C-alpha positions as CSV (number, residue, x, y, z in Angstrom):
1,M,-1.0,-3.1,30.7
2,D,-3.2,-4.5,33.4
3,W,-4.0,-7.8,31.1
4,S,-6.5,-8.8,33.6
5,A,-8.8,-6.2,32.8
6,Q,-8.8,-6.5,28.7
7,Q,-10.7,-8.5,26.3
8,V,-8.5,-9.7,24.0
9,C,-10.0,-11.5,20.7
10,V,-7.9,-13.8,19.2
11,I,-8.3,-14.4,15.5
12,G,-6.3,-17.2,13.6
13,L,-6.4,-21.0,15.7
14,G,-3.2,-21.8,14.1
15,R,0.4,-22.0,15.9
16,S,1.0,-18.1,16.5
17,G,-2.9,-17.7,17.8
18,V,-2.8,-21.4,19.9
19,A,0.6,-19.5,21.6
20,A,-1.0,-15.8,21.4
21,A,-4.1,-17.2,23.0
22,E,-2.3,-19.1,25.6
23,L,0.2,-16.1,26.6
24,L,-2.9,-14.0,27.4
25,L,-4.3,-16.3,29.5
26,Q,-1.2,-17.0,31.4
27,H,-1.4,-13.3,32.3
28,G,-5.0,-13.1,33.1
29,A,-6.5,-11.6,30.2
30,A,-10.2,-12.6,29.4
31,V,-9.2,-14.8,25.7
32,T,-12.4,-15.3,23.4
33,A,-10.8,-17.3,20.6
34,V,-11.9,-17.4,16.9
35,D,-11.2,-19.1,13.7
36,T,-13.5,-19.0,10.2
37,A,-12.6,-23.1,9.9
38,D,-14.3,-25.8,12.2
39,S,-12.1,-29.4,11.8
40,P,-11.6,-32.3,13.9
41,A,-8.4,-30.7,14.5
42,L,-9.6,-27.2,15.1
43,Q,-12.1,-28.7,17.7
44,E,-9.4,-30.8,19.7
45,I,-7.0,-27.3,20.3
46,A,-10.0,-25.4,21.0
47,S,-10.8,-28.4,23.5
48,G,-7.3,-27.4,24.9
49,L,-7.9,-23.9,25.1
50,T,-11.2,-23.9,26.8
51,A,-10.0,-26.1,29.4
52,K,-7.1,-23.2,29.8
53,G,-10.0,-20.3,30.4
54,A,-10.6,-19.3,27.0
55,T,-13.9,-18.7,24.8
56,C,-13.5,-20.4,21.4
57,I,-15.5,-19.7,18.8
58,L,-15.5,-22.0,15.6
59,G,-17.0,-21.8,12.0
60,A,-17.2,-18.0,12.9
61,N,-18.8,-15.1,10.3
62,E,-19.1,-12.1,13.1
63,I,-17.9,-11.0,16.3
64,P,-20.5,-10.0,18.4
65,D,-19.1,-9.0,21.9
66,A,-16.6,-6.3,22.5
67,F,-13.1,-6.0,22.9
68,D,-9.9,-3.9,23.9
69,L,-7.4,-5.8,21.5
70,A,-7.7,-8.0,18.8
71,V,-4.4,-10.6,18.2
72,I,-4.4,-12.1,14.6
73,S,-2.2,-15.1,13.0
74,P,0.0,-14.0,10.3
75,G,-1.8,-16.2,7.9
76,V,-5.6,-14.0,8.6
77,R,-6.0,-11.2,5.8
78,L,-6.6,-7.9,7.1
79,D,-9.6,-7.4,4.9
80,L,-11.0,-10.6,6.6
81,P,-14.8,-9.5,7.5
82,L,-13.6,-10.4,11.0
83,V,-11.0,-7.9,10.7
84,A,-12.9,-5.5,9.1
85,S,-15.3,-5.4,11.5
86,L,-13.3,-5.1,14.4
87,R,-11.1,-2.3,13.1
88,T,-14.4,-0.4,12.2
89,R,-15.1,-0.5,16.0
90,G,-12.1,1.0,16.8
91,V,-10.2,-2.2,18.3
92,P,-6.4,-2.3,18.3
93,V,-5.2,-5.0,15.6
94,W,-2.0,-6.4,16.7
95,G,0.1,-9.3,14.9
96,E,1.1,-12.2,17.2
97,L,4.7,-10.8,16.5
98,E,3.5,-7.7,18.4
99,L,1.9,-9.4,21.4
100,G,5.2,-11.6,21.6
101,W,7.3,-8.3,21.8
102,H,5.1,-6.5,24.0
103,F,6.4,-9.5,26.8
104,T,9.9,-10.2,25.9
105,E,12.6,-9.0,27.8
106,C,15.7,-9.2,25.5
107,P,17.0,-7.7,22.6
108,A,15.7,-9.3,18.8
109,I,17.9,-9.7,15.9
110,A,15.0,-10.1,13.4
111,I,16.3,-11.7,10.1
112,T,13.4,-11.0,6.4
113,G,13.9,-11.2,3.1
114,T,12.2,-13.4,0.0
115,N,14.4,-16.2,0.2
116,G,16.9,-17.3,2.6
117,K,15.2,-16.6,5.9
118,T,14.9,-19.4,7.4
119,T,18.7,-20.3,6.7
120,T,19.9,-17.3,7.7
121,T,18.1,-17.2,11.1
122,E,19.5,-21.0,11.6
123,L,22.8,-19.5,10.7
124,V,22.7,-16.6,13.3
125,A,21.5,-18.9,16.1
126,S,24.5,-21.2,15.4
127,L,26.9,-18.1,15.2
128,L,25.3,-17.1,18.6
129,G,25.7,-20.4,20.5
130,Q,29.0,-20.9,19.4
131,A,30.0,-17.5,20.8
132,Q,27.9,-18.8,23.6
133,I,25.3,-15.9,23.3
134,R,22.1,-17.1,24.6
135,T,19.2,-17.1,22.1
136,V,16.8,-19.2,20.9
137,A,15.3,-19.0,17.1
138,A,11.6,-17.8,16.8
139,G,9.3,-16.1,14.3
140,N,8.4,-17.5,11.5
141,I,10.6,-20.4,11.6
142,G,8.3,-22.4,13.6
143,T,8.1,-21.5,16.9
144,P,6.1,-18.3,17.8
145,L,7.7,-15.7,19.4
146,C,4.6,-15.6,21.7
147,A,5.8,-19.2,22.9
148,V,9.0,-17.9,24.1
149,A,8.7,-14.3,24.9
150,G,8.0,-15.8,28.9
151,E,12.0,-17.4,29.3
152,S,13.5,-14.1,27.1
153,R,14.5,-12.7,30.7
154,A,16.9,-15.2,30.9
155,L,18.7,-14.7,26.6
156,D,20.6,-12.4,25.2
157,A,19.3,-11.9,22.4
158,V,15.9,-13.8,20.5
159,T,16.9,-14.6,16.6
160,L,13.8,-13.9,14.5
161,E,12.7,-15.0,11.1
162,V,10.1,-12.7,10.5
163,S,7.8,-12.3,7.7
164,S,6.0,-9.4,5.6
165,F,2.7,-10.9,6.7
166,Q,4.1,-10.5,10.2
167,L,5.4,-7.3,9.3
168,E,1.9,-5.9,8.3
169,T,0.7,-5.7,11.6
170,I,3.3,-4.6,14.4
171,G,3.4,-1.3,16.4
172,D,6.4,-0.8,18.7
173,F,8.4,-4.0,17.4
174,R,12.2,-3.1,17.3
175,P,15.0,-5.2,16.0
176,A,18.7,-4.1,17.4
177,I,19.7,-5.6,14.4
178,G,17.2,-6.3,11.9
179,V,18.3,-8.2,8.3
180,L,17.1,-7.9,4.8
181,L,18.3,-10.2,2.6
182,N,16.4,-10.1,-0.7
183,L,13.7,-8.2,-2.4
184,A,11.7,-10.1,-5.1
185,P,8.0,-10.9,-6.1
186,D,6.4,-13.3,-3.9
187,H,3.0,-13.1,-1.9
188,L,1.1,-10.8,-4.8
189,D,-1.8,-12.3,-4.1
190,R,-2.1,-10.5,-0.4
191,H,-0.1,-7.1,-1.0
192,G,-1.6,-6.2,-4.5
193,S,1.5,-5.0,-5.9
194,M,5.4,-4.9,-5.4
195,E,5.4,-2.0,-4.0
196,N,3.3,-3.2,-1.2
197,Y,5.4,-6.4,-0.5
198,I,8.0,-3.7,-0.2
199,R,6.9,-1.6,2.2
200,A,5.5,-4.0,4.5
201,K,9.3,-6.2,4.5
202,A,10.3,-1.8,4.9
203,R,8.6,-1.9,7.6
204,L,11.2,-4.3,10.2
205,F,13.4,-0.6,10.0
206,E,10.8,1.3,10.9
207,N,11.2,1.2,14.9
208,Q,14.9,1.4,14.8
209,K,16.9,4.2,16.9
210,P,20.6,5.7,14.8
211,F,22.1,2.9,17.1
212,D,20.1,0.0,16.0
213,H,22.2,-1.7,12.9
214,A,19.9,-2.5,9.4
215,I,22.0,-5.2,7.3
216,I,20.8,-4.7,3.7
217,H,21.3,-6.5,0.4
218,L,22.6,-3.8,-1.6
219,E,19.5,-4.1,-4.3
220,A,17.2,-4.2,-1.7
221,L,18.3,-0.6,-0.1
222,R,18.0,0.8,-3.8
223,E,14.4,-0.8,-3.5
224,L,14.1,1.0,0.0
225,E,15.4,4.4,-1.4
226,K,13.2,4.6,-4.4
227,L,10.3,4.4,-2.1
228,N,12.1,6.7,0.5
229,L,12.2,4.3,3.2
230,A,15.6,3.9,3.9
231,P,16.4,3.2,7.2
232,H,17.7,6.1,9.9
233,S,20.0,3.2,11.5
234,K,23.7,2.4,11.2
235,V,23.1,0.9,7.8
236,I,25.6,-2.3,6.5
237,T,25.5,-3.8,2.8
238,F,26.1,-7.3,1.2
239,S,26.3,-8.5,-1.9
240,A,27.4,-11.7,-4.2
241,T,27.3,-9.7,-7.3
242,D,28.1,-6.2,-6.4
243,A,31.4,-5.4,-5.1
244,S,31.0,-2.2,-3.8
245,A,28.9,-3.7,-0.9
246,D,29.9,-3.5,2.2
247,L,30.7,-7.3,2.7
248,H,30.6,-9.1,-0.9
249,V,32.5,-11.8,-2.7
250,D,35.5,-11.9,-4.7
251,R,35.9,-15.3,-6.4
252,S,35.2,-17.9,-3.2
253,L,36.4,-15.1,-1.1
254,L,33.7,-13.2,1.8
255,V,35.0,-10.1,1.5
256,S,34.3,-7.3,4.0
257,T,36.0,-3.5,3.3
258,L,33.3,-2.4,6.9
259,P,36.2,0.1,8.3
260,D,38.6,-2.0,11.1
261,W,37.7,-5.0,9.7
262,A,38.8,-5.5,6.4
263,G,40.0,-8.3,3.5
264,P,39.1,-11.9,3.4
265,I,36.6,-13.8,6.2
266,L,35.7,-16.7,4.9
267,D,36.7,-19.2,1.8
268,L,33.5,-20.3,0.7
269,D,35.3,-23.5,-0.6
270,E,35.5,-24.5,2.9
271,C,31.8,-24.5,3.3
272,S,28.8,-27.1,3.3
273,L,26.7,-24.2,2.0
274,A,26.4,-23.9,-1.7
275,G,25.3,-21.5,-4.4
276,L,25.3,-17.1,-4.4
277,H,22.1,-17.4,-2.4
278,N,23.9,-19.5,0.2
279,A,27.0,-16.6,-0.3
280,E,24.6,-14.1,0.7
281,N,23.2,-15.5,3.8
282,L,26.5,-15.9,5.1
283,L,27.7,-12.6,4.4
284,A,24.7,-11.3,6.3
285,T,25.3,-13.6,9.2
286,L,29.3,-12.5,9.4
287,A,27.9,-8.5,9.5
288,V,25.7,-10.0,12.5
289,G,28.6,-11.2,13.9
290,N,30.8,-8.2,13.7
291,C,27.5,-6.4,15.3
292,L,28.1,-8.4,17.7
293,N,32.1,-8.4,18.1
294,I,32.0,-12.3,17.9
295,S,35.1,-12.9,16.6
296,V,36.3,-14.1,13.4
297,A,37.5,-17.6,14.5
298,E,33.9,-18.2,16.2
299,M,32.4,-17.0,13.2
300,K,34.2,-19.4,10.8
301,A,34.0,-22.3,13.3
302,A,30.3,-21.9,13.4
303,L,29.7,-21.6,9.5
304,A,32.0,-23.5,7.6
305,A,30.2,-26.8,8.8
306,S,26.9,-25.2,8.4
307,C,24.5,-27.8,5.7
308,A,21.0,-26.3,4.3
309,G,18.4,-27.5,6.3
310,P,15.4,-30.0,5.1
311,H,13.7,-29.0,1.8
312,R,16.4,-26.7,0.7
313,C,18.8,-28.0,-2.1
314,E,18.5,-31.0,-0.3
315,F,20.2,-33.9,-1.9
316,V,17.8,-36.9,-1.2
317,A,19.7,-40.0,-3.4
318,E,21.7,-41.2,-6.9
319,I,20.3,-43.3,-8.5
320,D,22.0,-44.9,-12.0
321,G,24.2,-41.8,-11.7
322,V,21.2,-39.5,-11.2
323,R,21.0,-36.9,-8.6
324,F,17.5,-36.1,-6.9
325,V,17.4,-32.7,-4.9
326,N,14.2,-31.7,-2.6
327,D,13.9,-28.0,-2.9
328,S,10.8,-27.8,-1.6
329,K,10.7,-24.6,0.1
330,A,10.9,-22.5,-2.9
331,T,7.7,-21.1,-3.4
332,N,8.5,-18.4,-5.4
333,V,10.2,-17.9,-9.1
334,H,13.1,-16.6,-7.6
335,A,13.7,-19.5,-5.1
336,L,13.5,-21.3,-7.9
337,C,16.5,-19.3,-10.6
338,S,18.7,-20.1,-7.5
339,A,18.1,-23.8,-7.1
340,L,19.0,-23.9,-10.9
341,R,22.5,-21.3,-10.6
342,A,23.3,-23.7,-7.6
343,M,22.6,-27.3,-9.1
344,P,26.2,-29.1,-10.5
345,A,26.5,-28.8,-14.5
346,G,27.1,-32.4,-16.2
347,D,28.5,-32.8,-19.7
348,S,26.3,-30.2,-20.7
349,P,24.8,-27.2,-17.9
350,K,21.1,-28.1,-19.3
351,N,21.0,-31.4,-17.7
352,I,17.7,-30.9,-14.7
353,W,14.8,-32.5,-15.1
354,L,12.5,-29.7,-13.5
355,I,9.6,-30.6,-11.3
356,A,7.1,-27.6,-10.2
357,G,4.0,-25.8,-9.8
358,G,1.3,-25.8,-7.7
359,Q,-0.6,-22.7,-5.7
360,D,0.3,-19.8,-7.7
361,K,0.5,-16.8,-5.6
362,G,0.0,-14.2,-8.3
363,L,4.0,-14.4,-9.6
364,D,5.0,-13.9,-12.5
365,F,6.8,-17.4,-13.9
366,H,8.3,-16.0,-17.4
367,A,10.8,-14.5,-15.1
368,A,12.4,-17.7,-15.0
369,G,12.7,-17.9,-18.7
370,P,16.3,-17.3,-19.1
371,E,16.7,-19.5,-16.4
372,I,15.2,-22.5,-17.4
373,A,16.8,-22.1,-21.1
374,K,19.8,-22.8,-19.6
375,R,19.7,-25.5,-17.1
376,V,16.4,-27.1,-17.9
377,K,15.8,-30.0,-20.3
378,G,12.1,-30.3,-19.7
379,A,9.8,-29.7,-16.7
380,F,6.7,-31.5,-15.0
381,L,4.5,-29.5,-14.2
382,M,1.5,-30.4,-11.6
383,G,-1.5,-28.7,-9.4
384,E,-3.5,-25.5,-10.2
385,A,-0.9,-23.0,-11.3
386,R,0.7,-25.7,-13.9
387,E,-1.3,-24.3,-17.5
388,Q,-0.4,-20.7,-16.4
389,I,3.3,-22.0,-15.8
390,R,3.4,-24.4,-19.2
391,A,2.4,-21.2,-21.1
392,A,5.3,-19.3,-19.6
393,W,7.7,-21.5,-19.9
394,A,6.9,-23.8,-23.1
395,L,9.3,-21.8,-25.3
396,F,12.3,-22.2,-22.8
397,S,11.9,-26.0,-22.5
398,P,9.7,-28.8,-22.9
399,C,6.6,-29.1,-20.8
400,D,5.2,-31.6,-19.3
401,L,1.9,-31.7,-17.1
402,A,1.7,-34.8,-14.1
403,A,-1.4,-35.8,-12.5
404,N,0.4,-35.9,-9.2
405,L,4.4,-35.6,-7.7
406,V,4.8,-39.3,-7.4
407,K,4.1,-39.4,-11.3
408,A,6.3,-37.0,-12.0
409,V,8.7,-38.2,-10.1
410,A,8.6,-41.7,-12.0
411,E,8.6,-39.9,-15.3
412,A,11.7,-37.5,-14.6
413,R,13.8,-41.0,-13.9
414,R,12.0,-42.7,-16.5
415,K,13.9,-39.5,-18.7
416,A,17.0,-38.7,-17.0
417,V,20.7,-40.1,-18.1
418,P,23.9,-40.3,-15.5
419,G,25.1,-37.1,-15.5
420,D,21.7,-35.4,-14.7
421,V,19.5,-34.1,-12.1
422,V,15.8,-34.1,-11.0
423,L,15.2,-31.1,-9.3
424,L,11.8,-30.4,-7.1
425,S,11.6,-26.9,-7.0
426,P,7.8,-25.5,-6.7
427,A,8.0,-21.9,-7.6
428,C,4.8,-22.3,-5.6
429,A,2.6,-22.5,-2.7
430,S,1.7,-26.0,-2.1
431,F,-1.5,-25.6,-0.2
432,D,-3.4,-27.0,-3.5
433,M,-2.4,-30.3,-2.9
434,F,-0.2,-30.6,0.6
435,D,-0.5,-29.2,3.8
436,S,2.6,-27.7,3.6
437,Y,6.0,-27.3,2.1
438,E,7.3,-29.9,4.2
439,H,4.2,-32.6,3.6
440,R,5.4,-31.5,-0.2
441,G,9.1,-32.6,0.5
442,R,8.6,-35.8,2.3
443,E,6.5,-37.1,-0.5
444,F,9.3,-36.4,-3.1
445,C,11.4,-38.2,-0.9
446,Q,9.3,-41.2,-0.3
447,A,8.5,-41.0,-4.1
448,V,12.5,-40.9,-4.9
449,I,13.1,-43.9,-2.7
450,G,10.1,-45.9,-4.2
451,Q,12.4,-45.4,-7.4
452,S,15.4,-46.9,-5.8
453,A,13.7,-49.7,-4.6
454,D,12.2,-50.2,-7.9
455,T,15.7,-50.1,-9.2
456,R,17.2,-52.7,-6.8
457,T,14.0,-55.1,-7.6
458,G,14.2,-54.3,-11.0
459,V,11.0,-53.5,-11.8
């Protein structure tokens, strides 16, 4: 495409939108960057893009000009009037991922799923680095593909975390290796139904060729098959609980039954990552390594030392025998249940003081009831969804409302006894009270540090 002849509208001036606008400007496109909001931070961003040659419109309610293409950030809903107006005019609408793909000059390894995407993306990138395969981790993990596409010619592959929002707006995007970690209810406020959510995730495989690889959680594959969405590429399955999968867990061993690669591969007891959810992240990573012909020795060296990143069942401190764990990245019910199962048990398995709540995403909180009943001594609920969660969990555990995160931490600390765990695992988005899940996690860590200081000073 001769980008110098293209009039392109970029909608959404977050990290992805800015990267898309800058990439287009570098290739000579005429860029109009638009955001429906207006704030000092956005004004600073707009000023920077204007200096590079873009036209910027903040607080936009309509777009009067004609465009050859529109590029939207993942957070921009497809039913936004601005987007609907462009589509009505026949303007093609790409996501930032799709745009970045058009400038990418190496194969892609793309990882999606309800939970575990970031951890597995980091594991795969680390594994490739250990094997001297040149890659960068990008996509939904924090660095947009548009920001690294320019360096892709020097890479062997890009390792991408991709979300359902990004997959909604692909056209030609085709990963040589696609990984679907799991499927559980999430973002139903945007997708409208679980079926729509699954269909969005399944788009990861729609452009694959027969010689590409689809690495899929066995239960997720069955869900795709129900909707006639099974991949036509080479399928490898994994599961921590179903031994019929190509890669599975046998006691503490990660085992393969693939031809020419059968037998135990890795011992979980030798790994820093804990819990069955992380076992599945490791299984998916091992399958990627196998597709790339990386030796078992290299895989063991890379994966055994890997640790969970910040805000993912992250140990913060132990105060008077009580462990504090930050799992702020758990923004849905499935992730919460995984965290509850992964927590160490005390004299009784019911030893967790849970801090949860935030902005609802249309999820069924009742689904966590059995795990709450098994593990949770009491829950402290905050944010917009707190009353809804209390109604769902009150039969399974005592539930108290907390005005904010600091007060929830203080009350949990007051009630906890040695051997207990205070766990932040919200099962909700963070945007009602915080800028991001990272912001929420940092505030939790600060509150825990405050409790530790109070203990030292005798307050």
